[in-house]
Backbone as a chain_set.jsonl record, in Angstrom:
{"seq": "MQDVEKEMMLIANAGEARSKAMEAIQAAKFKEVDRARTLLAEARVSSRTAHKIQTSLLQQEASGNKYEVSVLLIHAQDHLMNAITVIDLAETIVDLFEAS", "coords": {"N": [[114.104, 121.397, 75.209], [116.877, 123.426, 76.113], [119.317, 122.494, 78.499], [120.171, 124.751, 80.549], [118.312, 126.168, 79.846], [115.878, 124.831, 81.392], [117.056, 125.063, 83.634], [116.717, 127.396, 84.25], [113.47, 127.733, 84.077], [113.365, 126.459, 85.703], [113.878, 127.569, 88.348], [112.349, 129.9, 88.153], [109.727, 129.337, 88.33], [110.063, 127.905, 90.893], [110.444, 130.29, 92.517], [108.066, 131.851, 91.73], [106.346, 129.775, 93.284], [106.91, 130.042, 95.834], [106.932, 133.106, 96.363], [104.068, 133.215, 96.26], [103.388, 131.592, 97.891], [103.811, 132.958, 100.701], [102.581, 135.72, 100.028], [100.485, 134.367, 100.758], [100.101, 134.088, 103.144], [100.524, 136.409, 104.096], [97.515, 137.577, 103.0], [96.113, 135.949, 104.731], [96.89, 136.79, 107.726], [95.248, 139.448, 107.228], [93.018, 138.56, 107.733], [91.847, 137.397, 105.094], [91.242, 134.82, 104.183], [90.046, 133.11, 101.954], [91.737, 134.402, 99.996], [93.769, 133.924, 100.614], [93.988, 130.861, 100.175], [93.36, 130.325, 97.603], [95.773, 131.653, 96.95], [97.857, 129.645, 97.859], [96.864, 127.523, 96.182], [97.661, 128.342, 93.628], [100.627, 128.286, 94.285], [100.872, 125.763, 94.855], [101.049, 125.047, 92.102], [102.061, 126.191, 90.455], [104.664, 125.329, 92.027], [104.743, 122.239, 91.493], [104.929, 122.47, 88.503], [107.615, 123.379, 88.65], [108.837, 120.695, 89.621], [107.628, 119.198, 88.018], [110.125, 120.418, 85.967], [112.161, 119.77, 87.644], [112.049, 116.425, 87.779], [112.789, 115.626, 85.497], [115.452, 116.402, 84.845], [116.377, 114.355, 86.264], [115.382, 112.136, 85.81], [116.711, 112.338, 82.564], [119.277, 112.081, 83.585], [119.561, 109.986, 84.873], [118.91, 108.08, 82.861], [121.333, 107.508, 81.746], [122.477, 109.868, 80.321], [125.031, 112.301, 80.583], [124.482, 114.706, 83.284], [125.802, 118.021, 83.758], [126.572, 119.233, 86.484], [125.558, 122.655, 87.744], [126.849, 125.89, 89.103], [124.31, 127.002, 88.323], [122.388, 125.019, 88.149], [122.2, 124.152, 91.143], [121.682, 126.505, 92.42], [118.81, 126.558, 91.097], [118.119, 124.143, 92.448], [117.833, 124.693, 94.996], [116.515, 126.889, 94.9], [113.554, 125.19, 94.461], [113.726, 123.576, 96.579], [113.615, 125.695, 98.856], [111.006, 127.217, 98.35], [109.068, 124.376, 98.275], [109.505, 123.99, 101.302], [108.421, 126.582, 102.469], [105.819, 126.906, 101.258], [104.447, 124.877, 103.078], [104.681, 125.487, 105.594], [103.241, 128.175, 105.156], [100.784, 126.929, 104.576], [99.861, 125.634, 107.167], [100.182, 127.961, 108.774], [98.539, 129.953, 107.417], [96.118, 128.053, 108.117], [96.024, 128.286, 110.794], [95.563, 131.114, 111.312], [93.378, 131.253, 110.041], [91.649, 129.449, 111.759], [92.281, 131.457, 114.359]], "CA": [[114.483, 122.69, 76.284], [117.989, 123.149, 76.838], [119.658, 122.147, 79.981], [119.965, 126.044, 80.936], [116.324, 126.671, 80.089], [115.676, 124.048, 82.131], [117.142, 125.37, 84.61], [116.102, 129.367, 84.885], [112.315, 127.961, 84.022], [113.042, 125.133, 87.553], [113.994, 129.065, 89.647], [111.466, 131.252, 87.629], [108.477, 128.561, 88.882], [110.054, 127.89, 92.284], [110.162, 131.529, 92.801], [106.934, 132.158, 91.602], [105.434, 129.54, 94.156], [107.549, 130.708, 97.334], [106.144, 134.221, 96.393], [102.355, 132.989, 96.061], [102.778, 130.981, 99.648], [104.343, 134.102, 101.199], [101.49, 136.286, 99.795], [99.163, 133.95, 100.984], [100.559, 134.245, 104.617], [99.786, 138.178, 104.223], [96.493, 137.419, 103.257], [95.244, 135.085, 105.678], [97.178, 137.921, 108.41], [94.718, 140.474, 107.438], [91.907, 137.412, 107.519], [91.62, 136.851, 103.889], [91.603, 133.445, 104.001], [89.589, 132.652, 100.52], [92.73, 134.669, 98.71], [95.212, 132.985, 100.993], [93.66, 129.405, 99.785], [93.858, 130.759, 96.233], [97.141, 131.638, 96.479], [98.727, 128.092, 98.291], [96.747, 126.806, 95.234], [98.427, 128.854, 92.788], [101.431, 127.845, 94.68], [101.264, 124.532, 94.909], [100.795, 125.034, 90.715], [103.866, 126.743, 89.988], [105.478, 123.839, 92.618], [104.353, 121.356, 90.584], [105.5, 122.884, 87.183], [109.261, 123.183, 88.979], [109.055, 119.556, 89.866], [108.699, 118.426, 86.876], [111.165, 120.149, 85.677], [113.331, 118.447, 87.748], [112.001, 115.402, 87.349], [112.954, 115.373, 83.934], [116.258, 116.672, 84.749], [116.744, 113.459, 86.979], [115.544, 111.067, 83.646], [117.813, 112.87, 81.241], [120.643, 111.527, 84.231], [118.865, 107.95, 85.444], [119.004, 106.81, 81.473], [122.753, 107.719, 81.339], [123.005, 111.023, 80.062], [125.51, 112.57, 82.238], [124.213, 116.223, 83.636], [126.873, 118.595, 84.22], [126.315, 120.326, 87.847], [126.754, 123.735, 87.735], [126.323, 127.091, 89.798], [123.089, 127.581, 87.772], [121.638, 124.113, 88.443], [122.433, 124.222, 92.352], [120.454, 127.5, 92.637], [117.343, 126.419, 91.103], [117.463, 123.226, 93.349], [117.703, 125.421, 96.261], [115.024, 127.502, 94.825], [112.719, 124.443, 94.573], [113.832, 122.943, 98.265], [112.791, 126.46, 99.843], [109.463, 127.148, 97.928], [108.429, 123.531, 99.287], [109.075, 124.384, 102.75], [108.071, 127.837, 102.149], [104.179, 126.3, 100.949], [104.274, 123.711, 103.94], [105.041, 126.816, 106.039], [101.934, 128.688, 104.581], [99.671, 126.04, 105.02], [100.164, 125.82, 108.759], [100.301, 129.329, 109.022], [96.624, 129.784, 107.247], [95.324, 127.245, 108.979], [96.257, 128.814, 112.156], [94.907, 132.737, 111.191], [91.669, 130.937, 109.77], [91.359, 128.735, 113.377], [91.868, 132.335, 115.354]], "C": [[115.98, 122.306, 76.291], [118.412, 123.052, 77.747], [119.495, 123.883, 80.882], [118.932, 126.985, 80.903], [116.153, 126.498, 80.737], [115.511, 124.714, 83.664], [116.731, 126.84, 85.321], [114.204, 128.884, 84.303], [111.902, 127.124, 85.742], [113.3, 126.794, 88.163], [112.867, 129.837, 89.469], [109.893, 130.196, 88.564], [108.655, 128.08, 90.786], [109.993, 129.028, 92.769], [108.764, 132.193, 92.562], [106.127, 131.551, 92.897], [105.996, 129.923, 95.33], [106.629, 131.971, 97.248], [104.871, 133.759, 96.513], [102.035, 132.361, 97.474], [102.994, 132.224, 100.247], [102.926, 135.157, 101.007], [100.578, 135.811, 100.329], [98.618, 133.787, 102.545], [100.426, 135.687, 104.648], [98.444, 138.503, 104.347], [95.698, 136.604, 104.504], [96.076, 136.527, 107.083], [95.953, 138.98, 108.409], [93.264, 139.759, 106.774], [91.051, 137.296, 105.915], [91.786, 135.396, 103.634], [91.213, 132.891, 103.015], [90.958, 132.617, 100.041], [93.544, 133.484, 99.179], [95.067, 131.689, 100.367], [93.793, 129.67, 98.399], [95.616, 130.865, 96.067], [98.273, 130.419, 96.789], [98.008, 127.397, 96.917], [97.497, 127.042, 93.838], [99.651, 128.511, 92.918], [102.157, 126.749, 94.713], [101.19, 124.232, 93.201], [101.925, 125.195, 90.172], [105.004, 125.023, 90.646], [105.69, 122.654, 91.77], [105.262, 121.032, 89.06], [106.857, 122.333, 87.686], [109.393, 121.961, 89.163], [109.294, 118.766, 89.129], [109.729, 118.815, 86.071], [112.646, 119.743, 86.052], [113.749, 117.152, 87.674], [112.221, 114.972, 86.179], [114.702, 115.5, 83.713], [117.14, 115.16, 85.549], [116.763, 112.561, 86.08], [116.448, 111.134, 83.158], [119.235, 112.154, 82.649], [120.265, 110.037, 84.274], [119.211, 107.216, 83.726], [120.497, 107.264, 80.719], [123.202, 108.811, 80.687], [123.519, 111.661, 81.045], [125.61, 114.383, 82.548], [125.053, 116.568, 84.387], [126.395, 119.476, 85.762], [126.646, 121.488, 87.283], [126.054, 124.705, 88.791], [124.067, 127.194, 89.736], [122.007, 126.41, 88.516], [121.878, 123.878, 90.265], [121.569, 125.279, 92.905], [119.496, 127.402, 92.54], [116.954, 124.98, 91.995], [116.879, 123.993, 94.645], [116.545, 126.263, 96.173], [113.531, 126.949, 94.879], [112.472, 124.181, 96.32], [113.418, 124.635, 98.988], [111.277, 127.1, 99.481], [108.396, 125.848, 98.048], [108.137, 124.051, 100.374], [108.144, 125.958, 102.933], [106.274, 127.153, 102.231], [103.986, 125.475, 102.411], [103.97, 124.725, 105.079], [103.435, 127.314, 106.037], [100.716, 128.301, 104.896], [99.264, 125.693, 106.614], [99.58, 126.951, 109.479], [98.574, 130.007, 108.791], [96.043, 129.348, 108.028], [95.108, 128.008, 110.488], [95.398, 130.251, 112.041], [93.17, 132.172, 111.152], [90.666, 130.175, 111.683], [90.893, 130.363, 114.431], [91.233, 133.181, 115.006]], "O": [[116.351, 121.141, 76.436], [117.754, 123.823, 78.444], [118.673, 124.014, 81.789], [118.674, 128.029, 81.502], [116.027, 127.448, 81.511], [114.579, 124.859, 84.454], [116.529, 127.19, 86.484], [113.561, 129.915, 84.106], [110.935, 127.121, 86.504], [112.165, 127.093, 88.532], [112.357, 130.43, 90.419], [109.22, 130.768, 89.421], [107.771, 127.967, 91.636], [109.309, 128.974, 93.791], [108.432, 133.111, 93.312], [105.404, 132.287, 93.57], [105.059, 130.248, 96.06], [105.622, 131.99, 97.956], [104.539, 134.386, 97.518], [100.978, 132.451, 98.099], [101.88, 132.743, 100.323], [102.246, 135.301, 102.023], [99.628, 136.562, 100.553], [97.517, 133.537, 103.035], [100.067, 136.014, 105.779], [97.971, 139.262, 105.193], [94.629, 136.977, 104.986], [95.22, 137.41, 107.145], [95.611, 139.408, 109.511], [92.617, 140.129, 105.794], [89.839, 137.139, 105.764], [92.568, 134.983, 102.778], [91.91, 131.903, 102.784], [91.532, 131.579, 99.711], [93.903, 132.479, 98.565], [96.138, 131.268, 99.928], [94.672, 128.931, 97.957], [96.394, 130.307, 95.293], [99.31, 130.263, 96.144], [98.759, 126.528, 96.475], [97.859, 126.135, 93.088], [100.2, 128.312, 91.834], [103.372, 126.561, 94.657], [101.287, 123.032, 92.948], [102.622, 124.415, 89.522], [105.662, 124.155, 90.07], [106.797, 122.226, 91.442], [105.889, 120.06, 88.64], [107.286, 121.222, 87.371], [110.536, 121.75, 88.76], [110.212, 117.952, 89.034], [110.346, 117.959, 85.436], [113.683, 119.514, 85.428], [114.872, 116.658, 87.573], [111.808, 113.863, 85.84], [115.28, 114.946, 82.778], [118.347, 114.976, 85.389], [117.783, 112.133, 85.539], [117.225, 110.18, 83.127], [120.239, 111.74, 82.07], [120.799, 109.127, 83.639], [119.654, 106.087, 83.52], [120.72, 107.341, 79.511], [124.402, 108.806, 80.414], [122.984, 111.782, 82.147], [126.507, 115.135, 82.167], [125.338, 115.986, 85.434], [125.753, 120.516, 85.621], [127.613, 121.646, 86.539], [124.951, 124.458, 89.28], [123.128, 127.341, 90.518], [121.065, 126.726, 89.244], [121.33, 122.786, 90.421], [120.768, 125.002, 93.798], [118.764, 127.862, 93.417], [115.783, 124.684, 92.23], [115.757, 123.889, 95.142], [115.72, 126.404, 97.075], [112.542, 127.626, 95.161], [111.513, 124.447, 97.044], [112.66, 124.441, 99.937], [110.507, 127.422, 100.385], [107.18, 126.024, 97.965], [107.039, 124.515, 100.679], [107.183, 126.05, 103.697], [105.694, 127.01, 103.307], [102.834, 125.712, 102.777], [102.804, 124.697, 105.473], [102.585, 126.874, 106.811], [99.787, 128.971, 105.346], [98.08, 125.536, 106.915], [98.792, 126.967, 110.425], [97.746, 130.379, 109.623], [95.358, 130.042, 108.779], [94.034, 128.174, 111.066], [94.481, 130.363, 112.854], [92.189, 132.473, 111.832], [89.634, 130.401, 112.314], [89.827, 130.55, 115.016], [90.816, 134.013, 115.813]]}, "num_chains": 1, "name": "protein.A"}
């Protein structure tokens, strides 16, 4: 996989993870806790896929292959960090809706 392709896949998977987490919050808001939990599980799968891509980029650089930092890579990293944060928050919000 080419570097740009990796970056685009990182963006796509991180974006999918964030979207699923946001859907989970909406489902919990409407007392659809089982659906919310399913969406969170799907979000974690997409997040793990994105993280594996990120790890491959890190390993590439750690092995001595210089990796050019581009705006696209920065954007991809931003998407992944946001996805992880939203998933963490969504899990807590779903728990709160479930307990209420």
